[in-house]
N, C-alpha and C positions, 0 to 999 in steps of 0.2 A: 859084701864079704871081701872083696878085693881090697877095699880101703882099710878094713880092719886088719887084714893079713899084712899089708904093706906098712901100716902103722906099727904093728907088733914087731916086724923085722927091723924097722927103723929104731924102735925103742931099744931093742937088743943091741944094735950096733952102737947107738949113742951112749947107752948105759955103761958099756965097756970103756969107751973113750973118754967121756966127761963125767961120768958118775950117774947113779940112779936118780938122785934127787934133781939134778940139773936136767937130765934127759926128760924126766917127767914134766918139769916146768917148761922146758922147751917145747915138748909135744903139746902140752896144754895151750901154750902161747900160740903155737902154729895152728892147732885145731881152732882156737878162738878166732884167730886172725883169718883163717880160711872161712870159718863160719860167717864172720862179719862181712868179709868180701863177697861171699856167696849170697848172703842176705841182701847186701847192698845191690849186687847185680840183679838178683831176683826182683828186688823192689823196683830197681830202675827199669828192668824189662817189664815188670808188671805195671809199673806206673806209665811207661810209654804205651804199652799195649792197652792198658786201661784208658789212657788218655785218648788213644785212637778209637778204642771201642766206645768210650763215653762220648767222644766227639761225634762218632758215627751215630750213636744212640741219640745224642742231643739233636743232631741234624734231623734224624728220623722223627724224634719227638716233636721238634719244632715244626717240621713239615706236617706231621699229623695234627698238631695243635693249630697250625695255620689253616690246614684244610678244614678241620672241625670248626674253627672260627668263621671261615668263609661260609661253610654250610649253615652254621648257627645264624650268622648275619643274614644270609639269604632267607632262612626260615623266619627270622624275626621280621625282616622286611615284608615277606609275604603275609605273615600274621598281622603286621601293622597295616598293610594295605587292606586286608580283609576286615580288620577292626575299623579302620577309617571308613571303608565302604559301608560297613554295618551301621556305624554311627551316623554317617550321612543319610543312609536309608531311614534310620530311626528319626533323625532330625527332620527329614522331608515329610515323613509320616506325621510327626508331631506338629510340624508347621501346617500341614494339610488339615489335620484335625482341628488345630486352633483356628485356621481360616474358616473351616466349615462351622465351627461353634460360633465364631464371630458373625458369620453371615446369618446363621439362625437367630442369634441374639438381635442383630440389626433388623431382621425381618420381623421378629416379635415386637421390637420397639416401634417399628413403622406401623405394624398392625394396631398396637395400642394407641399410638399417636393418631392414626386415622380414625379409630373408634372415638377417642377423646375429642378430636376435631368435629366428627359427625355429631357427637352428643352436644358439644358447644353450639354448633350450627342449629341443631334442633331447638335447644334452649333459646338461642337468639331469635329464631323464627317465631317461637311461641311468645317470647317477650315482645317482639315487634308486632305480632298479631294482637296481643293484649293491649299494647299501647295504641295501635290503630283503632281497636274496638273502643277503648276509653276515649280517644280523640273524637271518634264518630259520635259516641254518646254525648260528649261534651259539646261538640259542634251542633248536634241535634238539639241538645238542651238550649244552647245559645240561640240557635235558629228559632226554636219554639218561643223562647223568651223574647227575642227580637220581633218575631211575628206578633206576639201578644202586644208588645210595646208599640209596634207599628200600627197594629189594629187600634189600640187604645189611643195612640197619637192621632191616627187618622180620624177616629171618632171625635177626639177632642178638637182636632183641627176643623173638622166639619161643623162640630158644634160651635167652635169659636168663630168660624167663618160665618155661620148663620147668625150667630149673636152679633158679630161685628157688622155684618150686612144690615141687620135690623137696627143695630145701634147707629150705624152711619146713616141709614135711611131715616131713622127717627131724628137724629141730630141735624142732618142736612135737609130734612123734609121742609121745614119752614123756609129755609133758604131757597130750595127749589120752587116752593110755592111763590115766594116773593119774586123770584126770577121769572117764573111763568107769568105772573101777573104783570110784571114789568114788560115782558115781551108782548103781552096782549094789549097793554095800554099803548104801547108804541105802535101798535098796528092800527 
């Protein structure tokens, strides 16, 4: 209200000295000028204060963000360590399971191979026994045939010897008689 009263008094004084219209224009100009100056100062003060406030708020925000980032990074690191440990554990378990499965498969293959080898050995032993039996039979047959042939040969030889002996005796008998007679005559 003081401003309005002083403005009214000033209007009255000016209107008497320079006229109503000029006084009004001058007052409007002064008011506008004062208003602009005040707004400028208010803005300047507000801007400076705002800048300080904003600067402080930004520093606080930056510190908060920095702290939050540190916490987030620490959390992420911890989570990553846990995840890596979990993955390592899973991989170790998977590797262990694969090793166990491979050992079981190898044991099964070994068992199958041992069974196959045993079956082949049995077959080979049976085949060898069959071949031996056949060879024994063949040798026995050959021995029997040889024995028969030897017997026949021996009989033939004996017969032949007897026949030859008698043949020789018959052929050489006249010679022997002649020889004996000659020996007796000489005596």
